[in-house]
Each structure stands twice: as C-alpha cells, then as structure tokens.
C-alpha positions as CSV (number, residue, x, y, z in Angstrom):
1,M,0.0,0.0,0.0
2,G,1.5,3.3,-1.1
3,T,0.3,6.9,-0.8
4,P,-3.4,7.6,-1.5
5,E,-2.4,9.1,-4.9
6,E,-0.3,6.0,-5.7
7,D,-3.3,3.8,-4.9
8,G,-5.5,5.8,-7.3
9,Y,-7.2,8.1,-4.8
10,V,-8.0,11.7,-5.6
11,L,-7.7,14.4,-3.0
12,A,-11.3,15.6,-2.8
13,T,-10.8,18.3,-0.2
14,E,-8.7,19.4,2.7
15,H,-9.0,21.8,5.5
16,R,-6.5,23.0,8.1
17,V,-7.4,25.0,11.2
18,M,-4.5,26.9,12.7
19,G,-4.3,28.3,16.2
20,A,-4.3,27.1,19.8
21,E,-6.1,23.9,18.8
22,S,-4.9,23.3,15.2
23,M,-6.0,20.3,13.1
24,G,-6.0,19.2,9.6
25,V,-8.4,16.9,7.6
26,R,-8.0,15.5,4.1
27,I,-10.6,13.5,2.3
28,Y,-9.4,11.1,-0.5
29,V,-11.9,9.4,-2.8
30,Q,-11.5,6.6,-5.3
31,M,-14.3,5.5,-7.6
32,S,-14.3,2.9,-10.3
33,A,-17.6,4.0,-11.9
34,R,-16.5,7.4,-12.9
35,E,-13.8,10.0,-12.4
36,V,-14.0,12.0,-9.2
37,D,-14.5,15.7,-9.8
38,P,-13.6,17.6,-6.6
39,R,-13.6,21.0,-8.3
40,D,-17.0,20.8,-10.0
41,K,-20.0,18.5,-9.6
42,D,-18.8,16.7,-6.5
43,W,-17.6,19.8,-4.7
44,D,-20.8,20.3,-2.7
45,T,-20.7,16.7,-1.4
46,F,-17.1,17.0,-0.3
47,Y,-17.7,20.4,1.3
48,E,-20.7,19.1,3.3
49,A,-18.8,16.0,4.4
50,M,-15.9,18.2,5.5
51,A,-18.2,20.4,7.5
52,I,-19.7,17.4,9.3
53,I,-16.2,16.0,10.1
54,L,-14.9,19.4,11.4
55,K,-17.9,20.1,13.5
56,G,-17.7,16.6,15.1
57,L,-14.0,17.0,15.8
58,E,-14.6,20.4,17.4
59,K,-17.5,19.2,19.5
60,T,-15.5,16.2,20.8
61,T,-12.4,18.4,21.4
62,I,-14.5,20.8,23.5
63,E,-16.4,18.1,25.4
64,T,-13.2,16.3,26.3
65,S,-11.3,19.3,27.4
66,P,-10.3,19.3,31.1
67,D,-12.2,22.6,31.8
68,F,-15.4,21.8,29.9
69,E,-17.6,21.0,32.9
70,A,-16.0,23.9,34.9
71,K,-16.9,26.4,32.2
72,K,-20.6,25.1,32.1
73,K,-20.6,25.3,36.0
74,K,-19.3,28.9,35.8
75,T,-22.2,29.8,33.5
76,R,-24.7,28.1,35.7
77,D,-23.3,29.7,38.9
78,S,-23.3,33.1,37.3
79,F,-27.0,32.9,36.3
80,A,-27.9,31.5,39.7
81,G,-26.2,34.5,41.3
82,M,-28.1,36.9,39.2
83,F,-31.4,35.3,40.1
84,R,-30.5,35.5,43.8
85,D,-29.5,39.1,43.4
86,A,-32.9,39.8,41.9
87,G,-34.7,38.1,44.8
88,L,-35.7,35.1,42.7
89,D,-33.8,32.3,44.3
90,P,-33.7,29.4,41.8
91,I,-35.5,26.4,43.0
92,F,-34.2,24.2,40.1
93,M,-32.1,25.0,37.0
94,E,-32.6,22.7,34.1
95,E,-29.7,22.8,31.6
96,L,-30.8,23.3,28.0
97,P,-28.8,23.5,24.7
98,N,-27.8,27.0,23.8
99,G,-31.0,28.5,22.2
100,Y,-29.1,30.7,19.9
101,C,-26.8,28.2,18.2
102,P,-27.6,24.8,19.6
103,D,-25.5,23.0,16.9
104,D,-22.4,25.2,17.1
105,P,-19.6,23.6,19.1
106,F,-18.5,27.0,20.2
107,Y,-21.6,27.4,22.4
108,L,-21.3,24.0,24.2
109,T,-19.9,25.7,27.3
110,S,-22.7,28.4,27.2
111,P,-25.9,26.4,27.9
112,W,-29.2,28.0,28.5
113,F,-31.2,27.3,31.6
114,K,-34.9,26.8,32.4
115,V,-35.0,28.3,35.9
116,T,-37.8,27.4,38.2
117,S,-38.5,30.3,40.6
118,R,-41.3,31.4,42.8
119,I,-43.0,33.1,39.8
120,G,-42.6,30.1,37.4
121,H,-40.2,29.1,34.7
122,I,-37.8,31.6,33.1
123,V,-35.5,30.5,30.2
124,I,-32.2,32.4,30.3
125,G,-29.1,32.1,28.2
126,D,-26.3,33.9,26.4
127,R,-26.5,34.8,22.7
128,K,-23.5,36.5,21.0
129,R,-23.4,39.7,23.0
130,V,-26.7,39.7,24.9
131,T,-28.5,37.5,27.4
132,S,-32.0,36.4,26.4
133,I,-34.6,36.3,29.2
134,D,-38.0,34.6,28.4
135,W,-40.6,34.7,31.1
136,S,-43.5,33.1,29.0
137,G,-43.6,30.3,31.6
138,T,-44.2,32.5,34.6
139,T,-47.1,34.3,36.3
140,V,-46.0,37.6,34.9
141,E,-48.6,38.4,32.3
142,R,-47.2,41.8,31.2
143,L,-45.3,42.0,27.9
144,A,-41.8,43.3,27.5
145,A,-42.9,46.5,25.8
146,E,-45.1,47.3,28.8
147,L,-42.7,46.3,31.5
148,F,-39.6,47.9,29.9
149,P,-40.9,50.8,27.7
150,D,-37.7,52.9,27.9
151,E,-35.3,50.0,27.2
152,D,-33.8,50.2,23.7
153,V,-33.2,46.5,23.3
154,T,-34.9,43.5,21.6
155,K,-38.3,43.0,23.1
156,E,-40.8,40.4,21.9
157,N,-43.9,39.3,23.8
158,R,-42.5,38.1,27.1
159,L,-38.8,38.1,26.1
160,I,-36.1,40.7,26.4
161,H,-32.4,40.9,25.7
162,A,-30.0,42.3,28.3
163,W,-26.6,43.8,27.3
164,T,-25.0,43.4,30.8
165,D,-25.3,41.3,33.9
166,E,-26.5,44.3,35.8
167,K,-29.4,44.7,33.3
168,V,-30.2,41.0,33.7
169,V,-30.6,41.5,37.4
170,E,-32.6,44.7,36.8
171,Y,-35.0,42.9,34.5
172,L,-35.3,39.9,36.8
173,K,-36.2,42.3,39.7
174,A,-38.9,43.8,37.5
175,L,-40.3,40.3,36.8
176,A,-40.2,39.4,40.5
177,A,-42.1,42.6,41.3
178,N,-44.8,41.7,38.7
179,G,-45.0,38.0,39.4
180,G,-47.8,38.1,41.9
181,A,-46.3,35.3,44.0
C-alpha cells in the first residue's frame, strides 16, 4: 500500500485549522464507476462531508477538554447568582442546549437554563453579546414593551435581551415585582 495518490485516490478536499487547537483533515476518494471531480459537480458533497467532520471533531475536542464542565458550571453559577441578586432564588435549574446556536460547538460551554423560581419558569441564556430572558412560563402576564418601555433592546412578547449582567438583574427584579407570587 502506497500513498493515496499511488493507490488511485483523488484528494477531494482538505481543511487546516491553525491556532491554539490546530487540526487538519484530508478526504481522499476513489471511484471505479467514474472519475472524481472535486472541483465541480462533486464539490458540494465533499464540502458538506468536511463540515460534518470538522464540527464533530470540534465538538469532541471541547467536550473532552479538562475545563469543559468547569466552564458550564461557571455559567450556571453566574445565572444562579443573578437570580439570587434579583430576589428570585432558583428552586431548580434545568440545563438546555444553547438556544441561539444549539448545533455550534463554540456554544457548548454556554448552555441556557430553564430556571424554576417562585414566579414560574424563566428561560435564560447567552447569545453573541446579549442575554436572552424569556418569562413566558411565569405568572408575569405583562409583555416586555409594557414592563420595559424605555429600554432600547430587543423585546418580543415576554422576552427581552440584556446587554450586561446588571441589566439581567434589573430585568429579573422587575419580573419578580410583577409575578404576583
């Protein structure tokens, strides 16, 4: 057995990631029914296969890193602290996949949480630069536009985005005051 090229394989695609966690992947293909065309009609197939391989390798790399659980715990503890600071001590925190990019390995250490509190269930989690707070599962019936009329942030029904941890606490305090429990 020689090199892939010596054995009749064609380099279909390759990808190299440089940085702290560098990796490289090459996909070789051999077909007897027809000639492989990595630059034209077969390109989409090879591109999609490479994307699946890279995502899987990134996911496994993150999940097996020594600090993976510690990073998730830090996120959980941070949100629990914000709830306590707002007077909504969490009764239970159910970890959820990141609601912004659940399939992106980058967000594996930033799970969202369904927090059970005295006013019901609040779903909270980080997006790119904001924290999403959804209180549709609570006793708070007022909508975001009514509760937070002067806030220049995304507001939809019973959901608001907070730009800072301080704003998260402020919004949670407002929910606690309007929860009726």
